[in-house]
N, C-alpha and C positions, 0 to 999 in steps of 0.2 A: 503494501502499499503506498503508496509514493505519494509525497506531498510539495505543495509550493510554495517560495516565499514572498511577498511581495511590502511595502509598504507597510499596509496594515494584515498581518503575518495572517498568511492562506486563507484569507476574506475574499478572494478571488474561484474562479471557476475554471483551474485548466486541470489539475488532475487528472486519471488517470484518463479522461477522454483526451487532454489534451497529447496528452504522452502518446497515446495508441495512434492516433491521427498523424501524429509526423511520422512516429516509425513507420505507418503505412506508406508514408511519400516517401522513405529514405532506405538503400541500399545498402548492401557492405560489403566493401571488394575484400574485405578480410575473410570472409564465409568457407572462402575454395580453402585457403591458404591455413584455418584451422581444422578443417573436413583432413588434412593429410597429413596432420600432427599426429606422431605413432602411438600417442596415448592419452588416455583424458585422465585427469585424478580423482575428476568424483567418479567417474564411471564401475571403478570395483568395489562397490558394496560389502559392510561388512553381514556374514554371514548372521541370518534369524535363527533364531533356535526354535521357530514355532510359524509358521506361512499359513494364513488364511485368510478367505473371501468373508465379508460383511455388507452382502446387500450392494456387491458392485466394490466396493470399497477394498483396496488390497490391506490387508493388516500382518507387519512383521513382532516379531515377539521377541525382543535379544534381554538376557539376563535371566535367574532362574526364577520363575513366579513365587515358588514356594518356599526357597531361601533369602527372598530380597527380606533389606528392613528398612524399605525405606517405603515411601508412598507411590503407588504405580502410576507414568507418568506416561503418557498419550499426544506424541509428536504430528502435527498435521503443518505439513507443507502450505503454501502459497502458490499463486498462479502458475500452472504452467511445470512445477518441479514436484519430483517424487523424493521417497523417503531418503533419496543419498543427498540430502542438504541439510541432513540432521548426524553425519557421520559421526562429526568432534562431540556432537552432545551425547551420544549412545557410547562411546567411549569412556564419556566423562561419568555417565549415572548409572550405565549397566550389571557395572559392581554393586552396587547397593538397590536397585531399582529394578522390574520388571517394567520394560520399554517398549511399549507397543508406537510403532511408528505405522503410522497410512500414508496411502497415495490414493487420491482421487480419482474416479475418472475421467478419461477423457487426458490425463495428463501423464509423462513419460511414456506414451505411448502404450495406454492402458486403451480398452474400448471407449465408446465416447460416450461425453456424461447425458444421462436423461432431461430434456425439456427444463424439467424440476431441479436443475444441478446443485443449488445449494441447498436447498430445503431437503433433498436426499440425501444428503453426503451428514447435514446436519442430524436426521435423524437416526442413520448408518451407526453414527460416535455413540447417539446415546442408546442404540441395541448393545452395541460393543458392554460399553459400562453395563447395563443390565445384565446380558447374557453372561459375562465373563464374571459377573459378580464382584467389579474393581468397586475396590474400597476406597472411598473419597482420594479420585484420581486427581491428579493435578494436569489440565490440559494446556499444553504449551505449543502455542501456535507462531507460526508465521505470515505477516502479512493477511492473507486470503484464509488462512489456517489460524491466523487471531481475532477473527471477526466471528468464525465457528465457533472459535472455543468460547467468546463471550456468549454468541448466545446461546449455546449447549450450559453453560452456568447460569444462564436466565430463563430455562426450561427446565434445568432438573437443579436446584439450589440446595437441595438439602445432600444430594447424590455428589456433585462434584465438591474437591477439596481445595482447589485453587487455581487460578489462571494463570500462564504469563504469557502478554501479547509483546510479541517482538516487533515492532512497526505493524501495527492493525490495531481496528478501534471501532468500535459502535457502529461509525458512519465515515462515510470516504472523506477525509479532511479536505473542505474548499465546497462541500457541499453541503454543507450545514443547515444553511439557511435556505438554499431553493427550495421553492411550493413543491408537493410529491409527484405532480405532473411533469414539472420540468426536469426534474431529475429522470423521470421514466424515459420522457423524450431523448436524452441523451443517454440513456442504458440501451435504449433500442437501435440508436444508432451506432452506436459502438458495437453493438452483436452483429449487425447487419454488416457491417466495415470488416469484422474479423471472421463473418461463416464465408465471406467472397476471399480468400485469402489462402491461395496454392500453398504446398509444405514449403516448396525451395524458398519464395517471397517470406514466407511465415518465421524461416528460420533466419533471414536475413536480418528480421526486424527483432528476432530475440538476441543477436549479436549486438545490434545496435543501440538496445534495452539494458542490457547486461553492463556494455563498456560507460555507458553513460549516467545510470541511474543505480545497476545493481551493486557491482562491486568498485573496489579500490585498483585491483592488480590488473591489469590488462589480459594476460593471460589465462587467469581463471577464467573474468569473463568471459572469453571466448571458448575456454573448458563446457562453461555450465553451458552458454547457450546452443553447445550440441546437443548438449541434454533435453533443454528444453522446448529443442525446435523440434522434437519427437513427441511435443503434445498436438492434440488435434484442436486446430484453430477456432471451430465452430463450437467446442467447448470452453474452450479458455473465453470465450466473447459471452458464454451464457455464463459464465459464472461471473466474469467482469460485469455483465448486467445486472444479473443479479445483487450482489453487493452494490452497483452505486444504487440501485432502487432501495437499500434496507435502510431504516432508520433505527438501531436499539436502544434507544438512548431513554425512551420511554419504560424499559423494562427492567435498566441496569440498578433499583431501588432494590431488585428481588435479588439478586447475588447476596450469597450469603460468603463466599470464600472470600479472601485480600484477593486482590488483581494485582500484578508486579506487571510495568506499561514498559520498554523496553525500546527507549528511545533514540538511532542511531544519528549518527551527526558529522559532518568531513566539512571543514573548513571551508578546503576549497570550493565548493558548489555554496555553501550558505553564506561563507563573507562577503564574496561581492555583491550580494543583495542585503546584506544588513542583517542579516537574520544571525543570530546565537545560541549555541547550544542551550542557555534558559528559557529562551523565547521558544525555540519550539517544545520544549518538556514542559512547559506550562501551557503552551496551546493543545497539548498532549492531553495536559491534566482536566484542560475546560473541558472536552470534550466524552471524558470519561465522571461528570459532574452526575452524581445519583447513586455511583457505586460505595456503601457505604467501606470500603476498605481500597483504598490503591495507594500505590507508589508509583513514581517515576524513576525512571535509572537511567541516563545517558549513557551511553556508548559511546568513547570518541577514537577515535578517527574512524570512522564505519561509514560505507552507504548502506541501501538496503537491504540488504544482507547480512548481516550484522555478526551470524554466529560463522561467518565466513572470512571476515574481514576482522572479526576480532573474535578468536572463541575462547579464548580464557578470560573475554570480560565479560561474553557473555555465560558462560558455565559457571564463570564465581558470582555473577550476581543474583542466577538460580539455585546455585547452592545455599548463598546467603538467604535469599526468601524460604525455599526448603526447609531452613533450620529453623525458621521461623513458627513455623504451620504447627 
């Protein structure tokens, strides 16, 4: 979930629509070079102890469920990404926690998502908690996954033990003052635009996104783009439209668990526009207003994929949060 800075922080509407429309008109000459690279540092994921499906959502269990000391963790990746994005998180926590890593339909080469993409995945997460009898799990989400974590915590306040939202919020930043009809109009435009993208164009757009918004390291950006480019463009558009139309703020008061929001900040991007790390964190805190227990932690320097740019900082923040529960 990406935001834009302006004189009045994030008050305008550029957000995802602006990003995707810009990417739709821009290709990249680096895609072929990256595709020819001999190895992808994110492709070799950690082997899970168990792998199963939950209503179309791929679930990979890491760690010893029976012998785990800490709360179960559910890791939900963001738009167009798969479970591989959580490799450093799995390494850090699977020794003491049962870690359930999800991959959503339509992403990372998975079969296309249904028309009710976000709602169906949201229900699948809730079914996972129920069927696996998870005791007060902590849901850790990135971007789209963070919004889903908030949604599940609103739906099942007594069953969810915690939420960690990495650069994801209950409403798309920059759209919080838009009337529902206008938000819906932009969502449908975005959905239609992505539905018309072929695989080659989509892969090129993914590289442009990762190089400018995703991560700081260009080599990592290219590696990640090769993986996100495997996602179904129409499914990506459906999820993005669903989230753009969503406003979970009225239900924040129902969340019983503490919420940790991780706000990445990269001065190279924000500095020239007059944005500070504190201003961004305060803005994120304002969008979470209504939730009883919220902490916002800045991770820097980092772009949208903070757990890849700064895995140690992110893991330290999660570990500190877990110790407080």
